[in-house]
N, C-alpha and C positions, 0 to 999 in steps of 0.2 A: 260685335264689331270693335276692333281694338283702337282704331284711329281714323282720321279723315281720309288718309290714303286708301284704306280698305273700303270705306264707304264710296269714295269716288270711283274706284275700280269696279265695284259692283253696280253702281248707278250707270256708268258708261256701258258695261257689259249688257245690262238688261234693256237699255234704251237705244242701243246703237242701230237697231233695225227700223226704228220709227221713222215714218216718212214726214219730212218737214212740210208744213203747210205753205202754200204758194204765197199767201198774203203776209206771212211773217218771215220769209226766207232771207231777207236782207238784214234782219235784226237778230241780236243775240241777247240772251238772258244769262248774266254772269252771277254765280253764287260764290261769294268770297269767304274764305275761312281765315280769321286772324291767326297769324303764325304762333302767337304766344297763348292762345286760348287752350286751356287744358281740356282734353277730350274725356267725356264721361257720358253716362246714359242720357242725361237731359240735353247735353250738347248734340248728341247723335239725333235725338228727336227734333231738336230745333233745326238741324241740318236737313233732315228728311222733310220737315214741314215746309221750309223755304224752297227746297227743290221741287216738291210736289206742286206748290202753288204757282211756280213760275214755269212749269214744264209744258203747259198747253191750255188754251182756251181762256176766256175772259174771267172765269171763276176758278181756274185751276183744275177743272174736271176733265179737260181734254188733253190732247197730245199735239206734237208738231212744232214746238218751239226749238230753235237752236239753243243749246245750253252748254255753258262752260263752267266747270267747277275748278276753282284754283285757290291757292293760298294768297293772302294779301300781298306777299312779297313777289308773287308772280303776275299780279294784275296788270301792272304798267306794260311789261313786255308782251303780255297776252294781247292787250288791246292794240299796241303798236303794230303787231304782226298780223292782225286779223283783217279780213276784207269786208266785214259787215259795215253798214252805214250808220247804225245806231245801236246803242247798248243800254239795257236796263241792268244796273249793277246793284246787287243787294247782298248785304252781309248775312251770314248765318245768324239767326236771331230775329230777322225781320219777318213779320207776320201780317197778313192782309185780311181785311173784312171782305169776304167774297159774296156777301149777301147784298150789300148796297150796290146801287148802280149810278154812275159807272164805278167799276172796281179799279184798283191801281193798275191792273194790266190794261184795261180799256183806256185809262188816262195816259199811259205810256204810248199806246197806239195813236192817241190824239197828238201827243208831243212830237212824234216822228213826222206828222203831216205838215208841221210848221217849219220855219227856218231857225228855230231856237238853237242855241249853242249848248246850254246845260241847265239842268234843274237839279237842285240838291238841297240838303239841310245846311243852310249857311249859319255859321257860328261867328259872330262879330261882336265880342264884348268891348265896351268902351275902353279906349286907350290900350287895346291889346291887338295882336295880329289876328286877322280873319282867316278862317279855313272852312273846308267842307267836311261835314261829318261823314264817316265812311259807311253808315248804315244803309243809305239808299241814294244813288246818283243816277240820273238819266243823261245820256251824253250823245250828241251828234258827233260821231267819230270822224266824219269827213271834215267838218269845221274844225274839230280839235286838231286834226293833223295839219290843216292849213295854217293854224296858229302855232305850229311847232311842237305839238304833242307835249305840252307842259304837264308835268306830273301832278295833276290836280289832287291826287290822293295823299300827297305829302306836302304840297305847297302851302306856305303861309304868307299872307300879304300884310305889310304895314301901310303901304300907300294905296288906298282904295277909296272909292266913293260908294256910299250906301244910302238907302232910303232912310228917312227920319222915323218912319213907323216901324213897329215890330209886331210879330204875331203874338209873342208873349215875352215877358220880362224885358230886358234891354239889349238882347243880343241876337234877335232873330229877324233881321230885315227881310222884307219881301224881295229885294233885289240887291245886287252888288256889282260894281264894275271894278275888277282887279286890273292891275297894270298890264297893258298890251293884250287884253282879252275882251271878247264881246260880253254882253250882259249875262250874268248868271242869275237865274230866277230861283227863289225859294219855293218849296212845295206850298200850295195854296191851303186855305182852311178846309176846303173840300177834300183835297188830297190827304190831309192830316187826319181827317175823321175816319179814313178807310184803312189805317194801318197802325202798327205799334212795333216797338223794338224791345227786345228782352233785356238788354244791358247785362245779360249773363248773371242774373241774380241767382246764384247757385243753390242756396237753400230752398227758396220757393220753387225754382224750376224742378229740382230733384223730387221735392215733395209732391208737386202736382202731376208730374209725369209718372211717378210711381202709382198714384191713384188711378190715372187714366188707363194704365196698362195692367192694372190689377185683375181685371175681368169681373169685378164685383158689379152686381146689378145697379147699385145706386152710385156708380162712380161719378156721374155728372153732378150729383148733389154735393159731393165731397171736395170738389176742386175749389181752391181759393181764388175767387175772381176779383180780389181787391187790386190785383196787378193788371195794368192795361193790356199786357201781352195776352194773358189768358182770357180777359174780357173780350178782346178782339177775336181770338181764336174760337171762342165759344158762341159766336153769333149764329153758327149753323150746326150745332151738335145736338139740338133737341131731337127726340125720337119722332120720326115722321112716318105717315102712311101715304104712299104714292098711289093715288087713284088711277093715274095714267102711266103708261110706259113711255120712256124718253129715248130708249135705245132703238137702233134699227133692227128690223126683223132679219134681213139678209136672206140669202138663198137657203132654203131648208133641204135636208138630205132626202134621198129616195128610199133609204133603208126603212124596214118595219121596226116598230118599237112596242114593248109591252109595259114600259115604265117611263113616265116623265117626272123629273124632279126639277122644280122651278120655284123661285122666290114668290112671296105673296104679292109683290107690287104689281099694280095694273092688271092687264088682261093677257099677259104673255102665255100663261098656262092654258087658258081657254083657247087662245089662238093656235098654239102648238097641237093641242088635243084634236082640233078640228081640221088642221091642215097637214098633219103628218100621216103617214101610213101607220096608224096606231090603234091598238086595242088592249086595254089594261088599266093600270092605276096611275092617277095623277097625285103626286105628293107636293103640297105647298109647304115650304119651309121658311123659317125666319128665326133669328136669334132673339127677337123681341116677342114675348108672349102676347102682348097687346095687339100687335099686328096680325098675329095668327087669329085672335078672337075677331078682329075686324073682318079679315078675309073670309072666315067661316060664316059670319053673319051675312056678308054680301052675297056669297055663293048660295047659301041655304035659302035666302029670301029672293034670290035673283034680282037684286036691286039695280035700278037705273042710276045714272049719275045724279039726277035730281034727288032720288031717294037717299043716295049716299050722303049728299049735302044736308038733307034733313036729319038723317041719322047722326051725322057729325055734331049737330047742334044739341043733341039730347044728352041727358045725364048718363045714359047707358053706354055712351061711347067711352072706351077705355083710355083714349088720349084726347086732348083738347081740340076743338074745332080748327084752331089756327095751325095745327100740325097735320091736317089733311092737305096734301099737295095735289092741286089740279093743274093739268097742262092742256086744257081744252080750248086752246085758241087765244088765251089771254097772255100771250108771250110776245110782246111787241118787238123785242130786240133779237129774237132768235127764230128766223124763218125756217131754218133747217130742222129745228126742234119741233115746230108745228107740223111740218111735213112728216116727220117720223111718227108723231102721235097719231096722225090721220090714217096711217097705213093699217092700223089695227081695226079700223072701222068706225062708223058713227055710232051714236048711242043705241039705236035699235039693233044694229048688227052685233054690238058687244053683248047685249042681253041674250040674243039668239045663240051666240057662241057659248055663253055661260050655261044656258038652259040645255043645249045639246050635250055639253060636257057632263052635267049631272045626270042626264037621262041615260047616257050610254056608257059611262065609265065610273069606276070607283074613285072617290076623291077623299084623300086623307091629309092630315096636317101634322107637321113634325117641328117641334121646338129644337132648333139646331143652329149653332154657330159653325158655319162651314169652314171657317179658318182655324178654329180650335180643334186640337186632337182629341178632346174629351168625348166627342161624338162619333169617333171613327168606328167603334164597334157596332153601334146602332146603325150607322150608315151602311156598313158592310152587310149586315143582316138584311137590309132593305133591297140592296142591289144585286145580291149574290145570284149568279146564274141567269140574270135577266138582260134584255136588250134595252139599254138605257139611253134616253135623251136627257142630258143634264145641262141645265141652264144656270150659270153663276152670275148672269147679268154683269153689273159693274162692281160686285161685292169686293173683289180683291184690290180694285183700284179706287174704291170709295174713300172719301176724305175721312170718314170716321174710322174705317179700317186702318188707314195710315196713321191715325191718332193712336189707336189702341195697340198696334203691332209695329215692330221695326220693319224696315224694308227687307232686311235679310229674312225675318220670320215669314213675311208675306210670300216671298219667293219660295222659301222652303216648303211652306204649307201648300202652295199651289202645285208644286212638283209632287208632293205626297198625295194630293187628291188625284192627280193624273195616274199615279202608280196604283192607288186603291181601285180606281175604275178599271184599269187594264188588267189587274190581277183577279178581280172578283166578278166582273160582268161577262156575259157571253160576248157582247161588244158594246161600245158606247160612242156617243157623239157628245162632245163637250163644247158648249157655246158660251161666250162671255168675254170679259176683259181680264188681262193679266194685271199684276200689281203695278206695271208701268202705265196702265190705263189703255193700252193698245188692244184692239180686238184680237180674239184668239178662237180658232176653230181647230178641233182635234177629233179625228174619228179613228177608232182602232177596234 
């Protein structure tokens, strides 16, 4: 990717068909690129990260947000001419902690429910003009236009009233009244805990992004987390084993299959083997060998959820207990997620699905990074001439995939996978999410 224009063009091309969610249709998430920022690999990755995290859902894992990508010099006219009621404006280099609750996305959706004018990082040094830092601004566009659409992104104020307190140092007041404007609030201590800004520290950024994209097994351990940007980014990059599935099952095809290729997470492979017109081999794959070991143990011993929880506590588990992810009803803020999990069945039914799979079909395990081309030859040998049901789940849109690969690489590899399946299978059904995180179904 040569520049921001190319990235923006690709992002719009790949996301233009995504349906906007009803609950956020009046709001816009604007990703701003500073005109003078020099484009390089680390800046591309920062751009991708900010776009992914603001593109949908409270944790950035979904889709459906209105998004605008623009240069900083385009921002004022962009907002003046739009019809949205509220805007969350973030500069390339902003990163959010998507593990804590509420996330910054959730906080913005709280902001729009009130009659607030603006929330921003206020900079008000003693005896100097006050201004709003460009890294993150939340704005009620209707109120902004009522007050004359003042260019908040360039404006500086000498005559202002501010709180006596500061969040830190002597220039971060919790609120400010600028001339002829309603109150501008600063981001709260809670808001600040959930995000960081890169400040474009070129040497550190390039070093860390090179490590992340290297493909080395221990890349997580080599990243320098002394910087808050990467400390925030890394709140959810530990290797995890997902005991339950969180994606929807959807309508399954009527075709017959003799090969199911599916990730290790949850019980999707078991479900497909029992609900498709299927007789043949089930291949569980994962790029993490520890997850393959866990899945094989669970399948071989036909473990219940309680037995998995006990196993996770033992020294024989290849990953720590805290990295076993359970979505068995303890998800108070995501009703739709609980509903999707329940579709796979209760604990007794899951055990039966697993048992019937091992009794009736061949089950094998494949260490494979489906995004990397290094596994293509082995994959082709597995699928050649077969009737293949291929599940990619959310792998191409997963936050760690977006960390390790560029957006261009993810889309290219996704298209390559489709070509491999079309060329080498008798026919195939591909189920999962594209790099833009939107659901994808393909049968040929």
